[in-house]
N, C-alpha and C positions, 0 to 999 in steps of 0.2 A: 592554524592549525590546532582547534578550540577542541577535539575528537582525538589526537595522539593519546594512544595507549589503547583506545576504546576499542573494540572488537561490536561488528556490530553485521546483525542477518540480514538480507532484504527479501521479500518472496515474490516470482513473478518478475526475475528480475532478468528477464534472458533477451524484454526486450521495451519500449516504451517509460511510459513514466519508471514504472521497478532501474530501469537501466541507469535513467537520469539520473535519479534520488540513491543508484548507488553511487557512480560515477562524484558524483557533492562530494555524499560522503566520506569516501575517500579520496577526493581531495581534502578532502578537508583534515586530513591524517588517519582515520578510520582504517582497523586493518574486517574487509569485508568481505563478506561468502555471501553470492548473488546460489539462487533457489531458484530452482523452477521448473514446473512439470515436463519439460524440455531438458533435451542434458545442454548442456555448455560445455565445450572447453575447454580442461584451463587455458588454451593456450588462447582461446577466443575473451574467457572469461578476464584474462590481463589485460588483455586490448578494453573490456568492457570498461576497468578501474584504471583510463590514462596507463597504462604502465605499473598498475602498483599490484602485487601480491592479491589474489583470492582467492577465496576456496570456492568451489564451485559442484553447487549439486541437485540430483534430479528429487524430485518428489512430488509429492499426493499431495495439498494442504487438505483436504480431506480427508483421508486419512489416517488416525490415531499410532497405528507403529508406524509410520509414516514420519510424519512430524516429531513425534519420540524419540527416530530414530539420528533422523536432521540435527533436533539439538545435542541430541547423546555427542557427535559426532561436529561438532561446531567448537561447544564443551571438550571433548580430547583435543584434536589437531589444533585449535589458538589457546586453549584457558579459558579462558569466559565466552559471556553473551553480557554483553552491554543495551543494548541495542537492538530491538526490534523491529522492523518497516510490514507491517499486515498492509502489503502491493496487491496478489494472487487476485484475480479479481476473474469472473464471466461476464462482460459485456460484449465485444467489439462482432459474434456470432449469431449473437438472439437480435430475428423477426421485428419490429414494429407493430402493436399486434391491439385492437381490442380485449381487456379480458379476462375478456369472458371465454376467450380462442384462447386463453396459453392453457396451452400441453402441461398436463400436471406432474410432467416429468422432466421439464422444464423446468417448471416453476421447483421444484424439489433438486437441479440441476445448482440452478444460481443460487440456491438455500447453502447446499450443500457449499457449496467454495467461498462464496463470501463472508458469510454467520459464519455455520462452522467453519470457515478454515481460516476464516480469523479466533476461535475461540482457541483452535485444539495446537495453535503452534503458541499459541499464546501463554497457553496451560504446559504446554514444553517447553516452553524460553526461561517459565517464572522465578525456578530451582535456580538452576544456572544464574539469575540476575539476583538473586537470598541468597548465595553466597558472594555475589561481590559488590554487596552491600547496597545497592538498587541497577535504577536504572531507568532507558525511557522505552516504553512501544509506544508508535505512531501509526496509527493505524487510517486504512485510505477507504474514506467515505463518496460520497459527490451532492457534489450539487443539487442534484434534482428533487435532492431529499428538501428543500428552504425551495420548490417553483412548484412541485404536483405536477412535476413531468406524466403526459398522457400515454398509455401505449405502451413502457415498459415496467406493468406494475407493480411484478416481482421483484425484477434491478431493483425501482424506487424502495419498494418495502424496503428488498432485502441492507442499499444502503441508511438507509435509518437507521437501523438492527444496527447497524453499526457500530451510529454517531448512541444507539446506547447503551449501547456495550461501553465503548468507550466510556464513559460515564461513570456508570457505575461500575467498575472494571475501576477506576480513580480513584473512588472512595473505600474498594476492599482493598489497593495494595498502594496506597499512599502510607501505610505501617508501614515500612518495609523501605522504603523511597525507592520505590518506582512508580514513574508516571504514566499516565494513560494519555497523549490529546489524539486529531485524528485532524485532516486535511478533506480535506470540501473542494474538488475540480470541480472546471468546470465540463465543457465536452471537448475532450484533450483533441490531439490531430498524431495519436500514439501507432503506431506500425498494425496493430487488431483492427481499425478504423477506417485506414490508408488504404488498407489491404483490401474494405472494402466502400470507399473514397467513392463509385459512381451509387452506390444504392444509402451511407448516410449525408453524399450530398446538399439535398433543402435542414437538413440537421445540423450541417456545417455555418451555410448561409443566416439560418436564424441566428444558432448562437453568436455569429458579427454582431450579428443589427443588433442584442439584445445590451450592448454590455455597455459600458462609461468606455472601454479601451477596444474600444472597435477591429479588430485583428482577431487572424485566428491564433488559440493555445496549445501550445508544445509540450512535451514532457519537458522540456529545459525546465520551462517557468511553474516547476513541483520542487526542484531542486532547495534554493534559496530556503525556502519558509519548512522541507524537510529537519536542514542541515539546523537550523534556529533551534524548533522545536525539541529536535534529539539532543540539542548541545547547555552549558551551561549560562546561556544569556536568558533557557527558559527552564530554569532549576526550576522557579515555581509557581511556573504556568502545570499546571493537569482537569483531564476532564473536559476539555475543552478544541471545539472544532473549528478551523479555521479555516473558511470559502478563502477558495484561493481563484478567483476567475475573470479576471479584466474587470467584474463590477457590475454582473448578470442578477446574483444572488445575493441579496444584501441580506450578513446575518447577527 
C-alpha cells in the first residue's frame, strides 16, 4: 500500500485505460478522484475503484475554467493533490485517413483534448502539489510516436507533443519536487476501441503480430507501470517515457 495517504486525480477515468489506472492506484492505497467528460455516479465510481471511496467529477479537460474548478474541488474535499494522471484523450472515434484529408476542426479537437488538456490539467494541479511539497504527474502518450504510424497524423503528432511536454515540464517542476513521466501504450483494447471493434479489426491483428509478446493489450496491462511511476519506487525518475506495448516499439 505504497500510496496510502496520497490523493490521486485521474482524467478520462470513466472507462478503459483511465479506469484501470484509477483502480490500480486505489489498490495501492491512494484516495482517487475519477474525472471524465461523462458523469460517473458516486456509486458506480466506488465500484470502479473496488469499493474504495472515490470523488467523481465531470470535466472537459480542454476548458481552463473547468480544469481549475476540478483541481479546487479535489483539494477542498480531499485535502490536496499528490498525483495527476493525464489520461483523457480523443482517439477511438477518429477515422484513419491520409494526412491531407484530415478536417481542420478534427485536428484542432485532437490537439485541444490531447495536448491542451494535458497542459491545462497540469497547470491546475501544480499549485496544490507545491503546497504538499511535491507530487507525481503521469501523462499517457502513445507507442505510435516511436513507430511513425500512418493515417493518424494529428493523433500521432498530439502524442509526440505529450512526450515533449513531459520532458520540458520535468525540468520546470523538478525543483518543486514534482516528477513528470509518461507511459506510451500500444494499441489497447479499451472500451472505446471495442465499441468499434469491426472498424479496428485490421489494426488489432497487426498490433498482435508485431509484438514480441503476441497477444492483445488490455487496459489492465497499464496499471502496474502507472502505479510504479506514481509511487515512491520511482522517486528519482522524471522526464521519462516508458513504452508498455508487449515489445512492439523499442524505446
